A tleap script that builds the chain and sets N, CA, C and O, in Angstrom:
source leaprc.protein.ff14SB
mol = sequence {
  NMET THR PHE GLY GLU SER ILE GLN THR CYS
  PHE SER LYS TYR ALA ASP PHE SER GLY ARG
  ALA SER ARG SER GLU TYR TRP TRP TRP PHE
  LEU PHE ALA LEU LEU ALA THR MET ALA THR
  GLY ILE VAL SER ASP LYS LEU SER ALA LEU
  PHE SER LEU ALA VAL LEU LEU PRO GLY LEU
  ALA VAL GLY ALA ARG ARG LEU HIE ASP ILE
  ASP LYS SER GLY TRP LEU GLN LEU LEU PHE
  LEU ILE PRO LEU ILE GLY TRP ILE ILE ILE
  LEU TYR TRP ALA THR ARG GLU GLY VAL GLU
  PRO ASN ARG CPHE
}
set mol.1.N position { 0.856 -1.163 0.000 }
set mol.1.CA position { 0.000 0.000 0.000 }
set mol.1.C position { 0.908 1.234 0.000 }
set mol.1.O position { 1.895 1.294 0.732 }
set mol.2.N position { 0.561 2.194 -0.817 }
set mol.2.CA position { 1.367 3.411 -0.920 }
set mol.2.C position { 0.939 4.433 0.133 }
set mol.2.O position { -0.066 4.262 0.823 }
set mol.3.N position { 1.729 5.492 0.234 }
set mol.3.CA position { 1.463 6.567 1.190 }
set mol.3.C position { 0.070 7.158 0.970 }
set mol.3.O position { -0.715 7.269 1.911 }
set mol.4.N position { -0.235 7.535 -0.268 }
set mol.4.CA position { -1.530 8.148 -0.579 }
set mol.4.C position { -2.698 7.202 -0.366 }
set mol.4.O position { -3.746 7.604 0.139 }
set mol.5.N position { -2.517 5.937 -0.754 }
set mol.5.CA position { -3.594 4.956 -0.573 }
set mol.5.C position { -3.915 4.749 0.899 }
set mol.5.O position { -5.080 4.632 1.279 }
set mol.6.N position { -2.877 4.706 1.724 }
set mol.6.CA position { -3.136 4.460 3.146 }
set mol.6.C position { -3.829 5.653 3.806 }
set mol.6.O position { -4.693 5.468 4.663 }
set mol.7.N position { -3.459 6.864 3.418 }
set mol.7.CA position { -4.140 8.041 3.968 }
set mol.7.C position { -5.596 8.056 3.531 }
set mol.7.O position { -6.491 8.323 4.332 }
set mol.8.N position { -5.828 7.767 2.254 }
set mol.8.CA position { -7.197 7.727 1.732 }
set mol.8.C position { -8.009 6.645 2.437 }
set mol.8.O position { -9.163 6.871 2.802 }
set mol.9.N position { -7.411 5.472 2.629 }
set mol.9.CA position { -8.106 4.373 3.305 }
set mol.9.C position { -8.447 4.735 4.741 }
set mol.9.O position { -9.557 4.474 5.207 }
set mol.10.N position { -7.499 5.333 5.438 }
set mol.10.CA position { -7.745 5.681 6.846 }
set mol.10.C position { -8.821 6.746 6.989 }
set mol.10.O position { -9.620 6.698 7.925 }
set mol.11.N position { -8.851 7.708 6.071 }
set mol.11.CA position { -9.916 8.718 6.146 }
set mol.11.C position { -11.256 8.149 5.694 }
set mol.11.O position { -12.300 8.565 6.197 }
set mol.12.N position { -11.246 7.195 4.746 }
set mol.12.CA position { -12.526 6.608 4.322 }
set mol.12.C position { -13.077 5.658 5.390 }
set mol.12.O position { -14.288 5.451 5.474 }
set mol.13.N position { -12.188 5.084 6.202 }
set mol.13.CA position { -12.609 4.228 7.322 }
set mol.13.C position { -12.424 4.999 8.627 }
set mol.13.O position { -11.884 4.472 9.600 }
set mol.14.N position { -12.873 6.239 8.637 }
set mol.14.CA position { -12.629 7.196 9.719 }
set mol.14.C position { -12.883 6.610 11.105 }
set mol.14.O position { -12.066 6.785 12.009 }
set mol.15.N position { -13.988 5.931 11.276 }
set mol.15.CA position { -14.338 5.374 12.585 }
set mol.15.C position { -14.677 3.896 12.476 }
set mol.15.O position { -15.505 3.390 13.234 }
set mol.16.N position { -14.046 3.205 11.542 }
set mol.16.CA position { -14.294 1.777 11.339 }
set mol.16.C position { -13.256 0.979 12.122 }
set mol.16.O position { -12.089 0.909 11.735 }
set mol.17.N position { -13.687 0.389 13.212 }
set mol.17.CA position { -12.783 -0.365 14.068 }
set mol.17.C position { -12.806 -1.857 13.752 }
set mol.17.O position { -12.174 -2.643 14.458 }
set mol.18.N position { -13.515 -2.255 12.716 }
set mol.18.CA position { -13.556 -3.665 12.339 }
set mol.18.C position { -12.675 -3.887 11.114 }
set mol.18.O position { -12.384 -2.962 10.356 }
set mol.19.N position { -12.268 -5.120 10.947 }
set mol.19.CA position { -11.415 -5.446 9.811 }
set mol.19.C position { -9.949 -5.439 10.209 }
set mol.19.O position { -9.598 -5.514 11.387 }
set mol.20.N position { -9.107 -5.348 9.189 }
set mol.20.CA position { -7.672 -5.462 9.402 }
set mol.20.C position { -6.940 -4.359 8.655 }
set mol.20.O position { -7.423 -3.863 7.637 }
set mol.21.N position { -5.781 -3.980 9.158 }
set mol.21.CA position { -4.922 -2.988 8.498 }
set mol.21.C position { -3.519 -3.580 8.375 }
set mol.21.O position { -2.984 -4.138 9.333 }
set mol.22.N position { -2.943 -3.454 7.210 }
set mol.22.CA position { -1.597 -3.971 6.992 }
set mol.22.C position { -0.570 -3.104 7.705 }
set mol.22.O position { -0.866 -1.999 8.158 }
set mol.23.N position { 0.640 -3.634 7.791 }
set mol.23.CA position { 1.709 -2.850 8.414 }
set mol.23.C position { 1.943 -1.558 7.655 }
set mol.23.O position { 2.118 -0.500 8.259 }
set mol.24.N position { 1.947 -1.642 6.317 }
set mol.24.CA position { 2.217 -0.438 5.528 }
set mol.24.C position { 1.133 0.618 5.734 }
set mol.24.O position { 1.432 1.808 5.837 }
set mol.25.N position { -0.124 0.180 5.795 }
set mol.25.CA position { -1.205 1.140 6.034 }
set mol.25.C position { -1.008 1.836 7.377 }
set mol.25.O position { -1.133 3.058 7.458 }
set mol.26.N position { -0.712 1.104 8.402 }
set mol.26.CA position { -0.541 1.677 9.745 }
set mol.26.C position { 0.639 2.644 9.790 }
set mol.26.O position { 0.505 3.762 10.287 }
set mol.27.N position { 1.783 2.224 9.280 }
set mol.27.CA position { 2.986 3.053 9.386 }
set mol.27.C position { 2.949 4.262 8.472 }
set mol.27.O position { 3.470 5.318 8.830 }
set mol.28.N position { 2.339 4.130 7.290 }
set mol.28.CA position { 2.181 5.323 6.447 }
set mol.28.C position { 1.263 6.320 7.128 }
set mol.28.O position { 1.527 7.522 7.083 }
set mol.29.N position { 0.192 5.856 7.758 }
set mol.29.CA position { -0.709 6.752 8.480 }
set mol.29.C position { 0.038 7.430 9.633 }
set mol.29.O position { -0.096 8.635 9.845 }
set mol.30.N position { 0.813 6.657 10.362 }
set mol.30.CA position { 1.585 7.202 11.470 }
set mol.30.C position { 2.527 8.302 10.978 }
set mol.30.O position { 2.618 9.359 11.604 }
set mol.31.N position { 3.226 8.066 9.866 }
set mol.31.CA position { 4.136 9.061 9.301 }
set mol.31.C position { 3.381 10.318 8.878 }
set mol.31.O position { 3.829 11.434 9.144 }
set mol.32.N position { 2.230 10.136 8.215 }
set mol.32.CA position { 1.414 11.272 7.807 }
set mol.32.C position { 0.992 12.112 9.008 }
set mol.32.O position { 1.137 13.335 9.002 }
set mol.33.N position { 0.470 11.452 10.033 }
set mol.33.CA position { -0.005 12.176 11.217 }
set mol.33.C position { 1.143 12.902 11.913 }
set mol.33.O position { 0.978 14.039 12.356 }
set mol.34.N position { 2.294 12.259 12.012 }
set mol.34.CA position { 3.446 12.875 12.657 }
set mol.34.C position { 3.930 14.104 11.882 }
set mol.34.O position { 4.121 15.171 12.465 }
set mol.35.N position { 4.129 13.953 10.570 }
set mol.35.CA position { 4.631 15.063 9.762 }
set mol.35.C position { 3.632 16.216 9.690 }
set mol.35.O position { 4.019 17.382 9.771 }
set mol.36.N position { 2.352 15.891 9.538 }
set mol.36.CA position { 1.333 16.939 9.453 }
set mol.36.C position { 1.187 17.673 10.783 }
set mol.36.O position { 0.972 18.885 10.798 }
set mol.37.N position { 1.301 16.963 11.884 }
set mol.37.CA position { 1.235 17.607 13.192 }
set mol.37.C position { 2.431 18.529 13.394 }
set mol.37.O position { 2.286 19.633 13.918 }
set mol.38.N position { 3.597 18.083 12.983 }
set mol.38.CA position { 4.787 18.934 13.097 }
set mol.38.C position { 4.670 20.160 12.198 }
set mol.38.O position { 5.031 21.264 12.607 }
set mol.39.N position { 4.168 19.976 10.974 }
set mol.39.CA position { 4.020 21.096 10.042 }
set mol.39.C position { 2.998 22.107 10.546 }
set mol.39.O position { 3.233 23.313 10.477 }
set mol.40.N position { 1.878 21.630 11.047 }
set mol.40.CA position { 0.879 22.560 11.579 }
set mol.40.C position { 1.364 23.211 12.864 }
set mol.40.O position { 0.946 24.323 13.189 }
set mol.41.N position { 2.247 22.529 13.605 }
set mol.41.CA position { 2.812 23.105 14.814 }
set mol.41.C position { 3.734 24.278 14.517 }
set mol.41.O position { 3.867 25.197 15.325 }
set mol.42.N position { 4.371 24.239 13.346 }
set mol.42.CA position { 5.215 25.364 12.944 }
set mol.42.C position { 4.360 26.594 12.672 }
set mol.42.O position { 4.754 27.719 12.979 }
set mol.43.N position { 3.189 26.367 12.094 }
set mol.43.CA position { 2.273 27.470 11.774 }
set mol.43.C position { 1.627 28.019 13.037 }
set mol.43.O position { 1.663 29.223 13.291 }
set mol.44.N position { 1.034 27.121 13.831 }
set mol.44.CA position { 0.314 27.560 15.025 }
set mol.44.C position { 0.115 26.373 15.966 }
set mol.44.O position { -0.175 25.261 15.524 }
set mol.45.N position { 0.270 26.615 17.237 }
set mol.45.CA position { 0.037 25.555 18.215 }
set mol.45.C position { -1.435 25.143 18.253 }
set mol.45.O position { -1.756 23.964 18.402 }
set mol.46.N position { -2.312 26.115 18.118 }
set mol.46.CA position { -3.751 25.819 18.121 }
set mol.46.C position { -4.135 24.989 16.908 }
set mol.46.O position { -4.945 24.069 17.020 }
set mol.47.N position { -3.563 25.302 15.749 }
set mol.47.CA position { -3.835 24.538 14.535 }
set mol.47.C position { -3.321 23.108 14.684 }
set mol.47.O position { -3.983 22.161 14.259 }
set mol.48.N position { -2.151 22.953 15.283 }
set mol.48.CA position { -1.589 21.628 15.522 }
set mol.48.C position { -2.486 20.811 16.452 }
set mol.48.O position { -2.725 19.629 16.207 }
set mol.49.N position { -2.975 21.434 17.508 }
set mol.49.CA position { -3.871 20.743 18.439 }
set mol.49.C position { -5.176 20.352 17.753 }
set mol.49.O position { -5.701 19.262 17.982 }
set mol.50.N position { -5.693 21.237 16.917 }
set mol.50.CA position { -6.926 20.947 16.183 }
set mol.50.C position { -6.722 19.793 15.207 }
set mol.50.O position { -7.572 18.909 15.099 }
set mol.51.N position { -5.596 19.801 14.498 }
set mol.51.CA position { -5.308 18.706 13.565 }
set mol.51.C position { -5.155 17.387 14.322 }
set mol.51.O position { -5.690 16.361 13.902 }
set mol.52.N position { -4.426 17.416 15.433 }
set mol.52.CA position { -4.244 16.200 16.232 }
set mol.52.C position { -5.580 15.651 16.722 }
set mol.52.O position { -5.784 14.438 16.748 }
set mol.53.N position { -6.465 16.520 17.100 }
set mol.53.CA position { -7.799 16.105 17.523 }
set mol.53.C position { -8.584 15.500 16.355 }
set mol.53.O position { -9.325 14.533 16.528 }
set mol.54.N position { -8.411 16.083 15.164 }
set mol.54.CA position { -9.123 15.595 13.979 }
set mol.54.C position { -8.655 14.209 13.554 }
set mol.54.O position { -9.452 13.430 13.030 }
set mol.55.N position { -7.387 13.886 13.766 }
set mol.55.CA position { -6.881 12.574 13.336 }
set mol.55.C position { -6.817 11.564 14.478 }
set mol.55.O position { -6.317 10.455 14.291 }
set mol.56.N position { -7.313 11.930 15.648 }
set mol.56.CA position { -7.309 11.016 16.781 }
set mol.56.C position { -8.167 9.781 16.514 }
set mol.56.O position { -7.698 8.656 16.688 }
set mol.57.N position { -9.396 9.974 16.099 }
set mol.57.CA position { -10.300 8.842 15.870 }
set mol.57.C position { -9.822 7.927 14.743 }
set mol.57.O position { -9.809 6.711 14.933 }
set mol.58.N position { -9.427 8.453 13.571 }
set mol.58.CA position { -8.908 7.523 12.559 }
set mol.58.C position { -7.608 6.858 12.992 }
set mol.58.O position { -7.324 5.739 12.564 }
set mol.59.N position { -6.814 7.516 13.826 }
set mol.59.CA position { -5.599 6.895 14.341 }
set mol.59.C position { -5.909 5.726 15.262 }
set mol.59.O position { -5.258 4.683 15.197 }
set mol.60.N position { -6.900 5.906 16.114 }
set mol.60.CA position { -7.324 4.796 16.976 }
set mol.60.C position { -7.928 3.659 16.160 }
set mol.60.O position { -7.722 2.485 16.467 }
set mol.61.N position { -8.678 4.017 15.116 }
set mol.61.CA position { -9.302 2.992 14.275 }
set mol.61.C position { -8.254 2.178 13.533 }
set mol.61.O position { -8.340 0.950 13.501 }
set mol.62.N position { -7.261 2.841 12.934 }
set mol.62.CA position { -6.231 2.090 12.206 }
set mol.62.C position { -5.377 1.283 13.185 }
set mol.62.O position { -4.893 0.206 12.836 }
set mol.63.N position { -5.188 1.785 14.394 }
set mol.63.CA position { -4.469 1.018 15.412 }
set mol.63.C position { -5.213 -0.244 15.805 }
set mol.63.O position { -4.609 -1.304 15.970 }
set mol.64.N position { -6.520 -0.128 15.953 }
set mol.64.CA position { -7.336 -1.310 16.285 }
set mol.64.C position { -7.313 -2.319 15.141 }
set mol.64.O position { -7.188 -3.522 15.366 }
set mol.65.N position { -7.436 -1.817 13.909 }
set mol.65.CA position { -7.386 -2.727 12.758 }
set mol.65.C position { -6.015 -3.384 12.622 }
set mol.65.O position { -5.918 -4.538 12.205 }
set mol.66.N position { -4.955 -2.653 12.971 }
set mol.66.CA position { -3.597 -3.228 12.923 }
set mol.66.C position { -3.475 -4.349 13.940 }
set mol.66.O position { -2.904 -5.396 13.636 }
set mol.67.N position { -4.002 -4.147 15.147 }
set mol.67.CA position { -3.971 -5.203 16.157 }
set mol.67.C position { -4.817 -6.397 15.723 }
set mol.67.O position { -4.467 -7.541 16.011 }
set mol.68.N position { -5.916 -6.140 15.042 }
set mol.68.CA position { -6.734 -7.243 14.535 }
set mol.68.C position { -5.939 -8.085 13.545 }
set mol.68.O position { -6.121 -9.301 13.480 }
set mol.69.N position { -5.054 -7.448 12.771 }
set mol.69.CA position { -4.280 -8.169 11.767 }
set mol.69.C position { -3.324 -9.172 12.406 }
set mol.69.O position { -2.951 -10.159 11.771 }
set mol.70.N position { -2.926 -8.933 13.650 }
set mol.70.CA position { -2.056 -9.893 14.334 }
set mol.70.C position { -2.834 -10.712 15.362 }
set mol.70.O position { -2.255 -11.319 16.263 }
set mol.71.N position { -4.156 -10.715 15.208 }
set mol.71.CA position { -5.063 -11.513 16.036 }
set mol.71.C position { -5.095 -11.059 17.494 }
set mol.71.O position { -5.131 -11.882 18.409 }
set mol.72.N position { -5.080 -9.752 17.698 }
set mol.72.CA position { -5.207 -9.167 19.040 }
set mol.72.C position { -6.427 -8.250 19.057 }
set mol.72.O position { -6.863 -7.761 18.015 }
set mol.73.N position { -6.967 -8.028 20.235 }
set mol.73.CA position { -8.106 -7.137 20.388 }
set mol.73.C position { -7.657 -5.684 20.265 }
set mol.73.O position { -6.572 -5.322 20.721 }
set mol.74.N position { -8.488 -4.862 19.653 }
set mol.74.CA position { -8.195 -3.439 19.530 }
set mol.74.C position { -8.140 -2.727 20.873 }
set mol.74.O position { -7.523 -1.668 20.990 }
set mol.75.N position { -8.770 -3.293 21.872 }
set mol.75.CA position { -8.753 -2.702 23.207 }
set mol.75.C position { -7.355 -2.704 23.815 }
set mol.75.O position { -7.090 -1.964 24.762 }
set mol.76.N position { -6.469 -3.523 23.284 }
set mol.76.CA position { -5.107 -3.565 23.815 }
set mol.76.C position { -4.336 -2.281 23.537 }
set mol.76.O position { -3.223 -2.107 24.033 }
set mol.77.N position { -4.920 -1.381 22.748 }
set mol.77.CA position { -4.308 -0.065 22.561 }
set mol.77.C position { -4.231 0.700 23.874 }
set mol.77.O position { -3.437 1.631 24.012 }
set mol.78.N position { -5.044 0.312 24.821 }
set mol.78.CA position { -5.012 0.962 26.131 }
set mol.78.C position { -3.674 0.769 26.837 }
set mol.78.O position { -3.389 1.445 27.825 }
set mol.79.N position { -2.853 -0.148 26.335 }
set mol.79.CA position { -1.513 -0.317 26.896 }
set mol.79.C position { -0.672 0.946 26.726 }
set mol.79.O position { 0.321 1.133 27.431 }
set mol.80.N position { -1.070 1.818 25.786 }
set mol.80.CA position { -0.376 3.100 25.614 }
set mol.80.C position { -0.419 3.929 26.892 }
set mol.80.O position { 0.419 4.809 27.092 }
set mol.81.N position { -1.385 3.654 27.751 }
set mol.81.CA position { -1.514 4.406 28.991 }
set mol.81.C position { -0.441 4.022 30.019 }
set mol.81.O position { -0.239 4.730 31.006 }
set mol.82.N position { 0.244 2.894 29.779 }
set mol.82.CA position { 1.333 2.470 30.656 }
set mol.82.C position { 2.636 3.000 30.056 }
set mol.82.O position { 3.067 2.535 29.000 }
set mol.83.N position { 3.255 3.954 30.713 }
set mol.83.CA position { 4.473 4.543 30.139 }
set mol.83.C position { 5.573 3.508 29.913 }
set mol.83.O position { 5.757 2.592 30.714 }
set mol.84.N position { 6.270 3.664 28.853 }
set mol.84.CA position { 7.422 2.898 28.410 }
set mol.84.C position { 7.111 1.425 28.123 }
set mol.84.O position { 7.223 1.000 26.973 }
set mol.85.N position { 6.732 0.648 29.113 }
set mol.85.CA position { 6.478 -0.780 28.906 }
set mol.85.C position { 5.336 -0.982 27.916 }
set mol.85.O position { 5.461 -1.776 26.984 }
set mol.86.N position { 4.227 -0.276 28.107 }
set mol.86.CA position { 3.089 -0.386 27.199 }
set mol.86.C position { 3.447 0.078 25.801 }
set mol.86.O position { 3.010 -0.523 24.820 }
set mol.87.N position { 4.240 1.142 25.695 }
set mol.87.CA position { 4.644 1.669 24.386 }
set mol.87.C position { 5.515 0.661 23.648 }
set mol.87.O position { 5.374 0.484 22.438 }
set mol.88.N position { 6.414 0.002 24.372 }
set mol.88.CA position { 7.292 -0.991 23.757 }
set mol.88.C position { 6.483 -2.182 23.249 }
set mol.88.O position { 6.738 -2.688 22.156 }
set mol.89.N position { 5.519 -2.621 24.031 }
set mol.89.CA position { 4.677 -3.748 23.625 }
set mol.89.C position { 3.886 -3.402 22.369 }
set mol.89.O position { 3.846 -4.197 21.430 }
set mol.90.N position { 3.255 -2.229 22.337 }
set mol.90.CA position { 2.476 -1.807 21.167 }
set mol.90.C position { 3.385 -1.655 19.952 }
set mol.90.O position { 3.011 -2.062 18.851 }
set mol.91.N position { 4.551 -1.088 20.127 }
set mol.91.CA position { 5.506 -0.937 19.023 }
set mol.91.C position { 5.904 -2.300 18.465 }
set mol.91.O position { 5.969 -2.479 17.249 }
set mol.92.N position { 6.166 -3.250 19.339 }
set mol.92.CA position { 6.515 -4.605 18.906 }
set mol.92.C position { 5.368 -5.227 18.103 }
set mol.92.O position { 5.591 -5.798 17.035 }
set mol.93.N position { 4.155 -5.116 18.615 }
set mol.93.CA position { 3.008 -5.677 17.913 }
set mol.93.C position { 2.776 -4.996 16.571 }
set mol.93.O position { 2.417 -5.659 15.598 }
set mol.94.N position { 2.975 -3.687 16.505 }
set mol.94.CA position { 2.733 -2.944 15.262 }
set mol.94.C position { 3.716 -3.334 14.167 }
set mol.94.O position { 3.424 -3.152 12.985 }
set mol.95.N position { 4.878 -3.867 14.540 }
set mol.95.CA position { 5.869 -4.252 13.535 }
set mol.95.C position { 5.759 -5.715 13.124 }
set mol.95.O position { 6.432 -6.146 12.187 }
set mol.96.N position { 4.930 -6.473 13.805 }
set mol.96.CA position { 4.787 -7.895 13.465 }
set mol.96.C position { 3.987 -8.086 12.188 }
set mol.96.O position { 3.144 -7.262 11.831 }
set mol.97.N position { 4.265 -9.180 11.513 }
set mol.97.CA position { 3.526 -9.531 10.303 }
set mol.97.C position { 2.173 -10.097 10.692 }
set mol.97.O position { 2.044 -10.746 11.730 }
set mol.98.N position { 1.159 -9.852 9.861 }
set mol.98.CA position { -0.182 -10.366 10.116 }
set mol.98.C position { -0.225 -11.876 10.091 }
set mol.98.O position { 0.600 -12.527 9.451 }
set mol.99.N position { -1.206 -12.431 10.803 }
set mol.99.CA position { -1.325 -13.900 10.890 }
set mol.99.C position { -2.593 -14.344 10.168 }
set mol.99.O position { -3.602 -13.638 10.146 }
set mol.100.N position { -2.512 -15.499 9.597 }
set mol.100.CA position { -3.659 -16.140 8.941 }
set mol.100.C position { -3.843 -17.510 9.547 }
set mol.100.O position { -2.832 -18.159 9.814 }
set mol.101.N position { -5.003 -17.996 9.780 }
set mol.101.CA position { -6.251 -17.260 9.943 }
set mol.101.C position { -6.285 -16.597 11.316 }
set mol.101.O position { -5.504 -16.930 12.207 }
set mol.102.N position { -7.194 -15.667 11.459 }
set mol.102.CA position { -7.383 -15.062 12.775 }
set mol.102.C position { -8.864 -14.756 12.976 }
set mol.102.O position { -9.678 -14.952 12.074 }
set mol.103.N position { -9.202 -14.275 14.164 }
set mol.103.CA position { -10.606 -14.049 14.522 }
set mol.103.C position { -11.226 -12.865 13.808 }
set mol.103.O position { -12.451 -12.753 13.764 }
set mol.104.N position { -10.422 -11.982 13.249 }
set mol.104.CA position { -10.939 -10.743 12.687 }
set mol.104.C position { -10.880 -10.809 11.196 }
set mol.104.O position { -11.273 -9.858 10.520 }
savepdb mol mol.pdb
quit
């Protein structure tokens, strides 16, 4: 999946927490959100906060779909609330290859 395709897919599945997302879709979305947040932060802090708020829901949705691809529940994103250890676990899972078959 290309950069543009993954952004288009994530915005078209804005609040779709079902299904699966490939590694490329997840990481291209992550790169887009990071770069766009940094770019809007250069312009204005308020604009950056507004953009971050706008991409929060599709970011959570693509994260849940990414976890589904490795046969994990999307609720495990809550591990982000545990500093360092939770972040490392989510990062490890996000880099794993999808499994076949799985529940999702």
